[in-house]
Every structure is written in structure tokens, then in C-alpha cells.
N, C-alpha and C positions, 0 to 999 in steps of 0.2 A: 307422054311424060316419062322421063328417065328416073330411075330410082337413085336417090342419093342417101347414103347412110348418115345418120345423125352424127354431128361432130361432137366427140366427147369433151373437147377442150373449149367448146363455145362458152363464152362468158368469162373466161380466164384472162387476166392481163397478158399482154403480148410477150413480156419477158418470162412468163411461166409456161408458155406453150412450147413443148419439146420440138426440136428441129432435128429429125433423124437424118443420118448421113444417107447419101444416095446408095443404091443397092450395089453398084459395081464401082470399085475404085478405078481411077484413071491410070492408064498404062504409063510407066516412067518413060521419059524421053531418052534419047541416045546419051551415053556417058561421055564425060570429058576425059579423053585420053591424056591430056597434059596435066590434069589435076594430080595424078599419082606419081609424077616425076620427082626425083630427088636430086639435090645438088651434090650428093656424095656418091663416090664410087662404091663404098662398102655400106651396107645397110646399118642404120643406127639402132642400137638397143635402147629404146625409150625407157624401159623399166630400169635399166642400169643407170641411166642419166638421172632419172627421178630419185632413185635411191641415194645417189651421191650428191644431191643438191645440198648446198650449204645451209639452206633454210631448214632442212630436216634434222640438222645436227645441233646439239645444245651449244657448242662452241665451234668456231671455225677449225681450231686445232684440237679437236676432241679425240681422245684415245679411248676406244671402247673397252669396257670391262677391265680397266686398269687396276681395280681393287682385287682382281684375281692374282696379281703378281706383287705381293707386299714386300718382297725382298729385292725388288728392282726399282730403280728410278729411271724415268723416261725423259727424253729431251727430243724436241722436234727442231731439226736444223734445215737449212737450205741445202739442196743437193749441188753444192759448189765444192770443187776440190780442196780449197783452203779450209773451208768449214769442216769438211769430212776429216781432213788431216788433224785439225785441232781436236775434234771429238775423239778420234782414235788415240791421240796422245793423252787424253784425259780418261781413257779406259772405256769409252762408249763403243758399242758395236751395233751394226744395222740389225734391226728386228726382222726376222724372216718368217714369223708365223702368219699364214695367209689371212686369218681372221683379224689380225691387228693391222696388217699392211694394206688390206683392201680399202680401209677407210681413207687412205691417202692417194689411191689410184685416181688419176685424172685431175688432181688438183694442181694448181699453179701458184707458187708462192711469190713470184715476181719475175723480173727480167734483168739481165745484166745491161751494161751500157751499150752493147751492140744490139739489144732487143731480143736476145735468145732467152726463152723462158726457162726457169728452173722450178723444180718441184720440191715440196716438203719431204723430209726423210725422217723416219722414226728411228731413234737410237735408244739404247738402254745399257745400263751397267748395274752390277750388284751393289746393294747399299753398303756392303762391307768395304768396297773400294772407297766410297764416299767417307765412311767413318775413318778409314786409315788416312785419307788426305787431310781431313779435319784435324786428326791427331798430330800429323806432321806439321801442319801450319801452326797449331797451338804451341808445339815444342819450339818451333823457330821463333815465334813471337815471345815466348817465355825467355829464350836466350837473348833476344834483343832487349827486352825490358830489364833483364838482369844486368846487362852491360850498361844500361843507363842509370841503374840504381847507385847513388853515391856511396852506399855502405860497402859496395864491392870495389870501389876505386881506392887506390893508394894516392893520397895527396901529399905525401911527405916531401916530395921533390919541389913543391911550390912554397914560395915564401908567404903567400897570402892565405893558404888553407892548410888544414891538417886533418887527418882522418880521425873521426870520433870513435872508431872501433865498435864496441858492443852496443853503443847507443843507437846505431842504425842510421847515422847521417854523417855530415861533415861539419866542421866548424870553420868559420871564415874570419879573417882579420881584414876588415874593410877600412883600412886607413892607408895613408901614404899617397904618393903623387899620382898613382894610377887610378885612384878612386875620388879625386877631387872633381867637383862639378865645375865645368868652365862655362861662362856666360858669354 
């Protein structure tokens, strides 16, 4: 008769009996040499791709740390020569700080009618330029509105109206053949 040690797990349900792994793991088989091939000539930087994923940004056209530059206003334009020229004419210049520009590296804003892709481009200008543009536009509008104000017009040459002067308007004489309603 051979000696058999007592089973310490006797009487336990089958799902509570421990099933220890075998003593020696199985040797791995030969590797697949084709598994590590890449369709790219240059190795991809996966961490850089993940960092620039649109999903990780609050907005697609997000400008990082824009609150650090309160005296500048930013615009994101397409990198198309006509849009660049318009932005330069309005006082915008390309931002060249690496920490601001790197957020737009690798992004594609769209493509032209020939299918050539173009990228977004970050532009900035001082807010003082914007204030001066607004001031000039208001001055021009004020001049236009002043020209339309009847108090500034001389109606003495007309037989139908005359200038009311200090009253701030004009007085009309709406009678005569020119003011008859024809049915």
C-alpha cells in the first residue's frame, strides 16, 4: 500500500478548491517577424500623436494659456496666401512662440479645390491696434450720420423745404402738384 497524504481540500465545493499553476511555464513559440513591420519609412512618435489628438483638447482651435497675453488678440486663419495677406493688412502677425505654435502642428484645417491640404495658422496683434481701428470706424460712421442729419443740411434752394435752423430739423411744405396722390 502506498502512502497518500490527506487532501486538505476534501469536502469543499469544486469552485473553492485552488487550482495552482503548473511548476514550469511553457516556452514561447517562434516570434512573428512580420508583426513588427511598419508601413512608414520614418518611425512614428506615438506619444506625439496622442498628445495632439483633437479629443484631448477642449476645443478644436484651442489656444493654450491665452490668458497670459491679455494685451494681444488672437485669430486662427487658414494657411492660404490670400488669408495671410488679409491678416497682415489688418495688423496680424504669425505667432512664433513654440509653446503656442506646437498646439497646431500636424493639424489640417481643410483642403483646396485641388485637394491640397492646408493647416491652421495662429496670428496675433496688439489690442491697441484693435482700439485704434474701432476709433477710426466710429469716426467715419459719425461723419456719415452727421451728413444724413437734416439739421446739417441747407434746404434753402428747394421750394418744398426750408431749414429750421436751431430747432434741429427741417420744415416741409407738402403741397403742390408733386405731392398729389394719383390713383
